[in-house]
C-alpha positions as CSV (number, residue, x, y, z in Angstrom):
1,M,6.3,22.4,38.2
2,A,8.2,20.7,41.0
3,E,5.0,18.7,41.9
4,Q,4.8,17.3,38.3
5,N,8.4,15.9,38.5
6,K,8.4,14.5,42.0
7,D,8.3,10.9,40.8
8,Y,11.2,11.3,38.4
9,S,14.1,9.6,40.3
10,S,16.9,7.0,39.7
11,D,14.2,4.3,39.7
12,S,12.5,6.0,36.7
13,I,15.5,5.1,34.5
14,K,14.7,1.7,32.9
15,V,17.4,-0.4,31.4
16,L,16.1,-2.8,28.7
17,K,18.1,-6.0,28.7
18,G,19.0,-8.3,25.8
19,L,16.3,-8.0,23.1
20,E,13.7,-6.2,25.2
21,A,14.5,-2.9,23.4
22,V,13.5,-4.5,20.1
23,R,10.2,-5.7,21.4
24,K,9.6,-2.3,23.1
25,R,10.3,-0.2,20.0
26,P,10.2,-2.6,17.0
27,G,9.6,0.2,14.5
28,M,13.1,1.5,15.2
29,Y,14.5,-1.8,13.8
30,I,12.1,-2.9,11.0
31,G,10.3,0.3,10.2
32,S,6.8,-0.7,11.3
33,T,4.7,-3.6,12.6
34,S,2.5,-3.6,9.5
35,K,2.7,-5.9,6.6
36,T,5.9,-4.1,5.5
37,G,7.6,-4.8,8.8
38,L,6.4,-8.4,8.8
39,H,8.1,-9.0,5.5
40,H,11.2,-7.1,6.7
41,L,11.8,-10.1,9.0
42,V,12.1,-12.3,5.9
43,W,14.5,-9.9,4.3
44,E,16.8,-9.8,7.4
45,I,17.3,-13.6,7.4
46,L,17.4,-13.8,3.6
47,D,20.1,-11.1,3.6
48,N,22.4,-13.3,5.7
49,S,22.1,-16.1,3.1
50,I,22.7,-13.7,0.2
51,D,25.8,-12.4,2.0
52,E,27.2,-15.9,1.8
53,V,26.4,-15.9,-1.9
54,M,28.2,-12.5,-2.5
55,A,31.2,-13.9,-0.5
56,G,31.4,-16.8,-3.0
57,Y,30.4,-19.6,-0.6
58,A,26.8,-20.3,-1.4
59,Q,25.1,-21.1,-4.8
60,H,21.5,-22.1,-3.7
61,V,19.1,-20.5,-1.4
62,K,15.6,-22.0,-0.5
63,V,12.8,-20.0,0.9
64,T,9.7,-21.8,2.2
65,I,6.4,-20.4,3.4
66,T,4.8,-23.2,5.5
67,K,1.1,-23.9,6.0
68,E,1.4,-22.4,9.5
69,D,2.8,-19.1,8.0
70,E,6.3,-19.9,9.2
71,I,9.3,-18.9,7.1
72,I,12.2,-21.2,6.4
73,V,15.4,-19.9,4.8
74,Q,18.0,-22.4,3.9
75,D,21.4,-21.9,2.2
76,D,24.4,-24.0,1.3
77,G,27.0,-21.5,2.6
78,R,29.6,-22.0,5.2
79,G,27.2,-22.2,8.1
80,I,27.1,-19.8,11.1
81,P,30.1,-20.4,13.3
82,V,29.4,-22.7,16.3
83,G,32.6,-22.4,18.2
84,I,32.9,-20.6,21.6
85,N,33.4,-16.8,21.4
86,Q,36.4,-15.9,23.5
87,D,34.9,-12.6,24.7
88,T,31.6,-14.1,26.0
89,G,32.2,-17.8,26.5
90,R,29.1,-18.5,24.4
91,P,28.7,-20.2,21.0
92,A,28.9,-17.7,18.2
93,V,25.6,-18.8,16.7
94,E,23.9,-18.0,20.0
95,L,25.4,-14.5,19.9
96,V,24.2,-13.9,16.4
97,F,20.6,-14.6,17.4
98,T,20.6,-13.0,20.9
99,Q,22.9,-10.0,20.8
100,L,22.3,-6.8,18.9
101,H,25.3,-5.8,16.7
102,A,26.9,-9.2,16.8
103,G,27.9,-10.9,13.6
104,G,30.5,-11.5,11.0
105,K,29.6,-8.4,9.1
106,F,32.0,-6.4,11.3
107,D,34.9,-8.6,10.3
108,S,36.2,-7.6,6.8
109,D,38.0,-11.0,6.5
110,S,34.6,-12.8,6.7
111,Y,32.6,-10.5,4.4
112,K,34.1,-8.0,2.0
113,V,30.6,-6.8,1.1
114,S,27.3,-7.4,2.9
115,G,23.7,-6.5,2.9
116,G,23.2,-7.2,6.6
117,L,25.5,-4.4,7.7
118,H,24.3,-3.5,11.2
119,G,24.6,-7.0,12.7
120,V,21.0,-6.8,14.1
121,G,19.0,-8.8,11.6
122,A,19.0,-12.3,13.1
123,S,18.6,-11.0,16.7
124,V,15.8,-8.7,15.7
125,V,13.9,-11.5,14.0
126,N,14.4,-13.6,17.1
127,A,13.1,-10.8,19.3
128,L,9.9,-10.4,17.3
129,S,9.1,-14.1,16.8
130,L,7.2,-16.7,18.7
131,Y,10.1,-19.0,18.0
132,V,13.3,-19.3,15.9
133,D,14.7,-22.7,15.1
134,V,18.3,-22.8,13.8
135,I,20.2,-25.7,12.2
136,V,23.8,-25.2,11.2
137,E,25.8,-27.7,9.2
138,R,29.6,-27.4,9.2
139,D,32.7,-29.1,10.2
140,G,31.1,-32.5,9.5
141,K,28.3,-32.0,12.1
142,K,24.7,-30.9,12.2
143,Y,24.0,-28.4,15.1
144,H,20.7,-27.2,16.5
145,M,19.5,-24.4,18.7
146,L,16.0,-23.2,19.6
147,F,14.7,-19.8,20.8
148,S,11.2,-18.8,21.7
149,D,9.1,-16.1,23.4
150,G,10.9,-13.1,21.9
151,G,14.4,-14.5,21.8
152,T,14.7,-16.6,25.0
153,K,17.1,-19.5,24.6
154,Q,15.2,-22.8,25.0
155,T,18.0,-25.2,24.3
156,E,21.7,-25.1,24.4
157,L,23.6,-25.7,21.1
158,A,23.4,-29.4,20.5
159,I,24.9,-31.8,17.9
160,L,22.1,-33.7,16.1
161,G,24.5,-35.9,14.2
162,D,27.0,-36.1,11.4
163,S,26.6,-34.2,8.1
164,D,28.5,-34.0,4.8
165,K,26.9,-30.7,3.9
166,T,27.4,-27.1,4.9
167,G,24.9,-24.3,5.4
168,T,22.3,-22.7,7.7
169,T,18.6,-23.2,8.0
170,V,16.4,-20.8,9.9
171,R,12.8,-21.4,10.7
172,F,10.7,-18.7,12.4
173,K,7.2,-17.6,13.1
174,P,6.4,-13.9,13.8
175,D,4.7,-13.0,17.1
176,A,1.1,-11.9,16.7
177,E,1.4,-9.7,19.8
178,I,3.9,-7.6,17.8
179,F,2.3,-7.9,14.4
180,K,-1.3,-7.1,15.3
181,E,-2.3,-6.1,11.7
182,T,-1.3,-9.5,10.1
183,T,1.1,-12.4,10.4
184,T,0.2,-13.8,7.0
185,F,3.0,-13.7,4.5
186,D,2.2,-12.5,1.0
187,Y,3.5,-14.8,-1.7
188,I,3.7,-12.1,-4.4
189,T,5.8,-9.8,-2.2
190,I,8.3,-12.6,-1.4
191,R,8.4,-13.9,-4.9
192,N,9.2,-10.5,-6.3
193,K,12.0,-10.0,-3.7
194,V,13.7,-13.4,-4.3
195,K,13.4,-13.0,-8.1
196,Q,15.1,-9.6,-7.8
197,L,17.9,-11.1,-5.8
198,A,18.4,-13.8,-8.4
199,Y,18.8,-11.1,-11.0
200,L,21.4,-9.2,-8.9
201,N,23.5,-12.3,-8.2
202,K,24.4,-13.7,-11.5
203,G,24.3,-17.5,-11.5
204,L,22.5,-17.8,-8.1
205,K,19.6,-20.3,-7.9
206,I,16.8,-19.4,-5.5
207,T,13.9,-21.7,-4.9
208,L,10.6,-20.4,-3.4
209,N,8.1,-22.9,-2.0
210,D,4.7,-21.9,-0.7
211,E,3.2,-24.9,1.0
212,R,-0.1,-23.1,1.5
213,I,-0.9,-23.2,-2.2
214,N,1.4,-26.1,-3.2
215,K,3.5,-23.8,-5.4
216,S,7.2,-24.0,-6.1
217,V,9.3,-21.8,-8.5
218,N,13.0,-21.6,-9.3
219,F,14.8,-18.4,-10.3
220,H,18.2,-18.6,-12.0
221,F,19.6,-15.9,-14.4
222,P,23.0,-16.7,-15.9
223,N,23.2,-13.1,-17.4
224,G,22.1,-11.4,-14.2
225,I,20.9,-7.8,-14.7
226,V,21.1,-8.1,-18.5
227,D,18.3,-10.7,-18.1
228,Y,16.5,-8.2,-15.8
229,I,16.6,-5.6,-18.6
230,R,15.4,-8.1,-21.2
231,E,12.4,-9.0,-19.1
232,E,11.6,-5.3,-18.4
233,N,11.6,-4.4,-22.1
234,E,10.1,-7.7,-23.3
235,S,6.9,-6.1,-24.5
236,K,8.3,-2.8,-25.5
237,S,9.8,-1.4,-28.7
238,K,13.5,-1.2,-28.2
239,I,15.3,2.0,-29.2
240,N,18.8,0.4,-29.0
241,P,18.6,-3.3,-29.6
242,T,22.0,-3.8,-28.1
243,I,21.8,-3.7,-24.3
244,F,24.7,-1.7,-22.8
245,Y,26.4,-3.6,-20.0
246,V,29.5,-3.0,-17.8
247,D,31.0,-4.7,-14.8
248,G,34.0,-3.0,-13.3
249,K,35.6,-1.8,-10.2
250,E,37.6,1.2,-9.0
251,A,39.4,2.0,-5.7
252,G,37.2,3.7,-3.1
253,D,38.0,5.2,0.2
254,D,37.9,1.9,2.0
255,G,38.7,-0.6,-0.8
256,D,37.6,-1.5,-4.2
257,I,34.0,-0.7,-5.2
258,E,32.4,-3.0,-7.7
259,V,29.9,-1.5,-10.2
260,E,27.5,-3.3,-12.5
261,I,25.3,-1.5,-14.9
262,A,22.8,-2.5,-17.7
263,L,20.9,0.0,-19.8
264,Q,18.5,0.0,-22.7
265,Y,16.0,2.5,-24.1
266,N,12.5,1.8,-25.1
267,S,9.8,3.9,-27.0
268,E,7.9,4.8,-23.8
269,Y,8.0,8.1,-22.0
270,N,8.8,7.2,-18.4
271,E,12.3,6.3,-17.1
272,N,12.9,3.3,-14.9
273,L,16.2,3.7,-13.0
274,I,16.6,1.0,-10.3
275,T,19.6,1.2,-8.0
276,F,21.1,-1.2,-5.5
277,V,23.9,-1.3,-3.0
278,N,24.9,-4.8,-1.8
279,N,21.6,-6.1,-3.1
280,I,19.6,-3.5,-1.2
281,N,17.2,-1.5,-3.3
282,T,18.1,2.1,-2.7
283,H,14.8,3.6,-4.0
284,E,15.8,7.1,-2.8
285,G,19.0,7.0,-4.8
286,G,22.1,8.6,-3.4
287,A,25.7,9.0,-4.4
288,H,25.8,6.1,-6.8
289,E,22.8,7.4,-8.7
290,D,24.4,10.9,-8.8
291,G,27.5,9.4,-10.4
292,L,25.4,7.6,-13.0
293,R,23.5,10.7,-13.9
294,Q,26.6,12.8,-14.1
295,A,28.4,10.3,-16.4
296,L,25.4,9.8,-18.7
297,V,24.8,13.5,-19.2
298,R,28.5,14.2,-19.8
299,I,29.1,11.3,-22.2
300,I,25.9,11.7,-24.3
301,N,26.4,15.4,-24.7
302,R,30.1,14.9,-25.6
303,Y,29.1,12.3,-28.2
304,A,26.3,14.5,-29.5
305,E,28.8,17.4,-29.8
306,K,31.1,15.2,-32.0
307,V,28.1,14.2,-34.1
308,A,27.1,17.8,-34.4
309,Q,30.5,18.7,-35.7
310,Q,29.8,16.4,-38.6
311,N,26.1,17.4,-39.1
312,K,26.3,21.0,-37.9
313,Q,23.4,20.6,-35.5
314,P,24.8,21.2,-32.0
315,Q,22.5,20.1,-29.1
316,K,22.7,20.1,-25.3
317,F,20.6,17.5,-23.4
318,S,19.6,17.7,-19.8
319,W,19.1,14.7,-17.5
320,D,15.3,15.0,-18.1
321,D,15.9,14.5,-21.8
322,I,18.3,11.6,-21.4
323,K,16.2,9.6,-18.9
324,E,13.0,9.4,-20.9
325,G,12.3,5.8,-22.0
326,M,15.5,4.5,-20.3
327,I,15.5,1.3,-18.3
328,C,18.7,1.1,-16.2
329,I,19.8,-1.2,-13.5
330,L,22.7,0.0,-11.3
331,S,24.2,-2.4,-8.8
332,V,27.1,-1.4,-6.5
333,R,29.0,-3.5,-4.0
334,H,30.7,-1.4,-1.4
335,T,32.9,-2.6,1.5
336,D,31.5,0.0,3.9
337,P,28.3,1.6,2.6
338,Q,26.7,4.4,4.7
339,F,22.9,4.7,4.5
340,E,20.5,7.3,5.8
341,G,18.7,5.3,8.5
342,Q,18.4,1.5,9.2
343,T,15.9,1.1,6.4
344,K,18.9,1.7,4.0
345,T,17.1,3.6,1.2
346,K,19.7,6.3,0.3
347,L,23.4,5.9,-0.1
348,A,25.6,8.6,1.4
349,N,29.2,7.5,0.5
350,P,30.7,10.3,-1.7
351,D,33.4,8.0,-3.1
352,T,30.7,5.9,-4.8
353,K,29.7,8.9,-7.0
354,R,33.3,9.1,-8.3
355,V,33.7,5.4,-8.9
356,V,30.4,5.0,-10.7
357,D,31.1,8.0,-12.9
358,A,34.6,6.5,-13.8
359,V,33.4,3.0,-14.6
360,L,30.3,4.1,-16.6
361,G,31.9,7.1,-18.3
362,K,34.7,5.2,-20.1
363,S,32.7,2.1,-21.1
364,F,29.5,4.0,-22.2
365,E,31.5,6.3,-24.5
366,E,33.1,3.2,-26.1
367,F,29.7,1.6,-26.5
368,L,28.4,4.6,-28.4
369,F,31.3,4.7,-30.8
370,E,31.3,0.9,-31.3
371,N,27.5,0.8,-31.9
372,P,26.7,3.8,-34.1
373,N,23.2,2.7,-35.0
374,D,22.3,2.3,-31.4
375,A,24.0,5.6,-30.6
376,K,22.0,7.4,-33.3
377,A,18.7,5.9,-32.1
378,I,19.5,7.0,-28.5
379,L,20.3,10.6,-29.6
380,D,17.1,10.7,-31.6
381,K,15.2,9.5,-28.5
382,N,16.9,12.2,-26.4
383,N,16.1,14.8,-29.0
384,N,12.4,13.8,-29.1
385,A,12.3,13.8,-25.4
386,Q,13.8,17.3,-25.3
387,K,11.1,18.6,-27.7
388,A,8.4,16.9,-25.6
389,R,9.8,18.4,-22.4
390,I,9.8,21.9,-23.8
391,A,6.2,21.4,-25.0
392,A,5.2,20.1,-21.5
393,Q,6.8,23.1,-19.8
394,K,4.8,25.4,-22.0
395,A,1.7,23.4,-21.3
396,R,2.3,23.7,-17.5
397,E,3.0,27.4,-17.8
398,E,-0.1,27.8,-19.7
399,T,-2.2,25.9,-17.2
400,R,-0.7,27.9,-14.4
401,R,-1.4,31.2,-16.2
402,K,-5.0,30.2,-16.6
403,G,-5.1,29.1,-13.0
404,A,-5.8,25.4,-13.7
405,L,-3.1,24.3,-11.3
406,D,-3.4,27.2,-9.0
407,T,-4.2,26.2,-5.4
408,F,-6.4,29.3,-5.1
409,S,-8.6,28.1,-7.9
410,L,-9.9,24.8,-6.6
411,P,-12.0,22.5,-8.8
412,G,-15.7,23.3,-8.6
413,K,-16.7,19.7,-7.9
414,L,-14.5,19.5,-4.8
415,A,-16.5,19.5,-1.6
416,D,-13.7,20.9,0.6
417,C,-13.4,20.4,4.4
418,E,-13.7,23.2,6.9
419,T,-10.3,23.0,8.5
420,N,-7.2,24.5,7.1
421,D,-5.0,22.2,9.2
422,S,-3.5,19.9,6.6
423,S,-2.2,17.6,9.4
424,I,-5.7,16.3,10.1
425,S,-7.5,16.8,6.8
426,E,-8.4,14.0,4.4
427,L,-9.2,14.0,0.7
428,Y,-11.4,11.2,-0.7
429,L,-11.1,10.5,-4.4
430,V,-14.4,8.8,-5.1
431,E,-15.5,6.9,-8.1
432,G,-18.7,8.3,-9.6
433,D,-21.2,11.0,-8.8
434,S,-23.6,8.6,-6.9
435,A,-20.9,7.5,-4.4
436,G,-19.6,11.0,-4.3
437,G,-23.0,12.3,-3.2
438,S,-23.2,9.7,-0.4
439,A,-19.7,10.5,0.7
440,K,-20.4,14.2,0.7
441,T,-23.5,13.7,2.9
442,G,-22.0,11.1,5.2
443,R,-18.5,12.6,5.8
444,N,-17.3,14.7,8.7
445,R,-17.2,18.1,7.0
446,H,-14.7,19.5,9.5
447,F,-11.7,17.4,8.2
448,Q,-12.9,15.3,5.2
449,A,-13.0,16.6,1.6
450,I,-14.6,14.8,-1.3
451,L,-13.5,14.9,-4.9
452,P,-15.8,12.8,-7.2
453,L,-14.1,11.4,-10.3
454,R,-16.2,11.0,-13.5
455,G,-15.2,8.2,-15.8
456,K,-11.9,6.5,-16.2
457,V,-8.7,8.4,-15.2
458,L,-6.2,8.9,-17.9
459,N,-3.6,6.1,-18.2
460,V,-0.4,8.2,-17.8
461,E,1.8,5.1,-18.5
462,R,1.0,5.5,-22.2
463,V,0.9,9.3,-22.8
464,Q,3.3,12.2,-22.9
465,E,3.2,14.8,-20.1
466,V,1.6,17.4,-22.3
467,R,-1.5,15.2,-22.6
468,A,-1.6,14.4,-18.9
469,F,-1.5,18.1,-18.0
470,A,-4.5,18.7,-20.3
471,N,-6.7,16.0,-18.7
472,T,-9.5,17.5,-16.6
473,E,-9.6,14.8,-13.9
474,I,-5.8,14.9,-13.4
475,K,-5.8,18.7,-13.2
476,S,-8.6,18.5,-10.6
477,I,-6.6,16.0,-8.4
478,V,-3.4,18.0,-8.7
479,T,-5.1,21.3,-7.9
480,A,-7.0,19.9,-4.9
481,I,-3.8,18.4,-3.4
482,G,-1.9,21.6,-3.9
483,T,1.7,20.2,-4.0
484,G,2.4,20.5,-7.7
485,I,3.7,17.6,-9.7
486,K,6.9,16.1,-11.1
487,E,10.0,18.2,-10.4
488,D,7.8,21.1,-9.1
489,I,6.3,19.1,-6.3
490,N,6.5,20.7,-2.8
491,L,5.2,18.6,0.1
492,S,5.1,21.6,2.4
493,K,2.1,22.8,0.3
494,I,0.0,19.6,0.7
495,R,-3.6,20.4,1.7
496,Y,-4.5,17.0,3.0
497,E,-2.5,14.6,5.2
498,K,-4.4,11.6,3.8
499,I,-5.3,11.2,0.2
500,V,-7.8,8.2,0.1
501,I,-8.7,6.3,-3.1
502,M,-12.3,5.0,-2.6
503,T,-13.6,2.9,-5.4
504,D,-16.0,0.0,-5.9
505,A,-14.9,-3.5,-5.0
506,D,-15.3,-4.8,-8.6
507,V,-13.3,-5.0,-11.8
508,D,-13.9,-1.3,-12.8
509,G,-13.0,-0.2,-9.3
510,A,-9.8,-2.1,-9.3
511,H,-9.0,-0.6,-12.7
512,I,-9.5,2.9,-11.5
513,R,-7.4,2.3,-8.4
514,T,-4.6,1.0,-10.6
515,L,-4.9,4.1,-12.9
516,L,-4.7,6.4,-9.9
517,L,-1.8,4.6,-8.3
518,T,0.0,4.7,-11.7
519,F,-0.6,8.5,-11.8
520,F,0.7,9.0,-8.2
521,Y,3.7,6.8,-8.9
522,R,4.7,8.6,-12.1
523,Y,3.8,12.2,-11.3
524,M,3.6,12.6,-7.5
525,K,5.9,9.8,-6.2
526,P,7.0,11.8,-3.1
527,L,3.4,11.6,-1.8
528,V,3.6,7.8,-2.0
529,Q,7.0,7.7,-0.4
530,N,5.8,10.1,2.3
531,G,2.9,7.7,3.2
532,N,0.1,10.1,2.1
533,I,-1.7,7.8,-0.2
534,Y,-4.3,5.3,1.1
535,I,-6.9,2.9,-0.3
536,A,-10.3,2.8,1.5
537,Q,-11.6,-0.6,2.3
538,P,-15.4,-0.6,2.0
539,P,-17.3,-3.7,3.2
540,L,-18.2,-6.4,0.8
541,F,-21.2,-7.7,2.7
542,K,-24.0,-6.6,5.1
543,I,-25.5,-9.3,7.2
544,E,-28.8,-8.7,9.1
545,A,-31.0,-10.6,11.5
546,G,-33.9,-8.5,12.8
547,K,-32.3,-5.4,14.4
548,K,-28.9,-7.0,14.5
549,L,-26.5,-5.8,11.8
550,A,-22.9,-6.4,10.9
551,Y,-20.5,-5.8,8.0
552,A,-18.0,-8.2,6.6
553,Y,-14.9,-7.1,4.6
554,S,-14.0,-10.5,3.2
555,D,-15.5,-13.9,2.5
556,Q,-13.7,-15.3,5.5
557,E,-15.0,-12.6,7.8
558,L,-18.6,-13.3,6.5
559,E,-18.2,-17.0,7.3
560,T,-17.0,-16.2,10.8
561,L,-20.0,-13.9,11.4
562,K,-22.4,-16.6,10.2
563,A,-20.7,-19.2,12.3
564,N,-20.6,-17.1,15.5
565,E,-22.6,-13.9,16.0
566,F,-25.4,-15.0,13.6
567,N,-25.3,-18.7,14.3
568,G,-28.8,-20.3,14.4
569,Q,-30.5,-17.0,13.3
570,R,-32.4,-16.3,10.1
571,Y,-30.3,-13.7,8.4
572,T,-30.1,-11.9,5.1
573,I,-26.9,-11.0,3.3
574,Q,-26.4,-8.1,0.9
575,R,-23.4,-8.1,-1.3
576,Y,-22.2,-4.6,-2.1
577,K,-21.2,-4.2,-5.7
578,G,-20.7,-0.5,-5.5
579,L,-20.3,2.4,-3.1
580,G,-23.5,3.9,-4.4
581,E,-25.5,1.0,-2.9
582,M,-24.7,2.3,0.6
583,D,-26.5,5.2,2.1
584,P,-24.5,8.1,3.6
585,M,-24.7,6.7,7.2
586,Q,-23.5,3.2,6.1
587,L,-20.7,4.7,4.1
588,W,-19.6,6.7,7.1
589,E,-19.9,3.9,9.6
590,T,-18.0,1.3,7.4
591,T,-15.5,3.2,5.4
592,M,-15.0,6.8,6.6
593,D,-15.3,6.9,10.3
594,P,-11.7,7.0,11.7
595,E,-12.8,5.0,14.8
596,R,-14.1,2.0,12.7
597,R,-12.7,2.1,9.2
598,T,-9.9,0.1,7.7
599,M,-7.5,1.7,5.2
600,L,-4.4,0.4,3.4
601,Q,-1.5,2.8,3.4
602,I,0.4,2.7,0.1
603,S,4.2,2.5,0.3
604,L,7.1,2.2,-2.2
605,E,9.5,0.2,-0.2
606,D,10.5,-1.5,-3.4
607,A,10.1,0.9,-6.3
608,A,11.5,-1.6,-8.8
609,V,8.8,-4.2,-8.0
610,A,6.0,-1.5,-8.0
611,N,7.2,-0.3,-11.4
612,E,7.3,-3.8,-12.8
613,V,3.6,-4.4,-11.8
614,F,2.6,-1.0,-13.2
615,S,4.3,-1.8,-16.5
616,E,2.6,-5.2,-16.8
617,L,-0.8,-3.9,-15.9
618,M,-0.7,-0.5,-17.7
619,G,1.7,-1.0,-20.6
620,E,1.0,-1.8,-24.2
621,D,1.2,-5.5,-24.2
622,P,-2.1,-7.3,-23.4
623,E,-0.2,-10.6,-23.4
624,L,1.7,-9.6,-20.3
625,R,-1.5,-8.6,-18.5
626,R,-3.0,-12.0,-19.4
627,I,0.1,-13.7,-17.9
628,F,0.1,-11.5,-14.9
629,I,-3.6,-12.3,-14.2
630,Q,-3.0,-16.0,-14.7
631,D,0.0,-16.1,-12.3
632,N,-1.9,-14.1,-9.6
633,A,-5.5,-15.2,-10.0
634,E,-5.2,-17.6,-7.0
635,F,-4.3,-14.7,-4.7
636,V,-7.2,-12.5,-5.7
637,E,-10.5,-12.4,-3.8
638,N,-13.8,-10.6,-4.2
639,I,-13.2,-9.0,-7.5
640,D,-16.8,-9.5,-8.6
641,Y,-19.6,-12.0,-8.5
């Protein structure tokens, strides 16, 4: 033992200076270096501009994606301070971009509420970028500073000239050495984020420009989250035509807490509760969501009890009854929010529960009494949901009694793996028997299981739970995974660490993927949040020249192969339209071999955006699907030939 530790001395202790710690462990600051982490850089800079909006100093924010995949964020706020900081003798703007935990967010006089709470956003972006170019306009001057190579200062703060404007402009390009997976920004992801911010900040104008596709769009919502609700329910039958809205504040432990809530019911079966704290989507909920649930259950039951005194039909609704068909936006602004982790997905402040309960409780009760027709429609919806919930419980109990959801009664078509170690095992959900047969033959039987799916999976977006529980394909999936579903889900019982959706690269395959993702989102969301759901990426092309063989996963990759490895050769190209066209060995080599495959891990960093897409694609209104396809057609590749 002493021999093993002989090199452990004082010289073994490494002190990371400046921003070295961020480059050494970027995941600690932005979650990952994948596509999600890449876009987190945008959110960090954007948060700073939005903080100026919340403080009342900015009205217009511009976000630009350049042809070189740079990001430019510009606002008309006060501009980052440029004066000399007394403690360090350096310009304040330099500290913001080079020192962790340096910023105005720690000074309550500068920002009462803020999304960039830890003071690390700008400096982290600097650390993980090839360069960051900063322009500040304030005090009648235009200032400039440049950083490069992971945050190294390249120029001192300089005055470029006079200016009659105020604000900050930040241009940066992510470092490919950090973001090895991709440095290409996704327009749809950024568009959805800025649109959401425009909803949450009533009256704000956000302009998004993508120079790569010559596209520009403006978002401006005078009614804020009420406009958000209107759009969410645009294609749905409304239960209460009058949207409930409240904007109020109550004293918290560290100052006033502002609460904004909009709520409306529709005729569908799934709830859509979206919560925010200081513009940050808290998709894991927390104290503010607890306060909302508590108030709604109490007020609706109290109102139902008063109605029952007149009609002699007493009822008691649970949260499960109340939430069905509800679309609700809850936005809280807190002076000192405490989150679980840097990714800020769950609010911990207990005072927020009390404040949300108080603001919502009084105003929602008044809404019910002032709008009796809406109130009656809501109670009818709750009553129908209660009946459906009881029926679904009976259906689940019945399927359990028959062993349909029992993990000891696995579906017969499942080709299970040999290992019982769930930490290494994988379940492939494969479209069709033909591809399922190839996957069964080509797989590594030790840790890879195959579940063929026959036909289209049920669209759970448009059916009640009792129908979903009766569906053969869904029961097979649930049984194979082993965790249970909905409120009964238990991740400790998962049988496979990776659940991989493997479908054809055509329209039908895309449809099946969407149906499966909709199911996981609605019925097994913890699996998505835990990172257990993946999408396999089979190749689109096989290119051969004699004994030379290669696979291409995109048109661009095919062109690169033709121009380089196969340049000057006579080659043939096969375009794979389905997994069944590949023999077992090809399927293993290209799609299932952990050493060579490419898979997309599905996450729910922004549950609100995911839900919006699911509703547009899987809801009742074909017009919304048409609009969605038109808006996004330019970003889609390789759907079919």
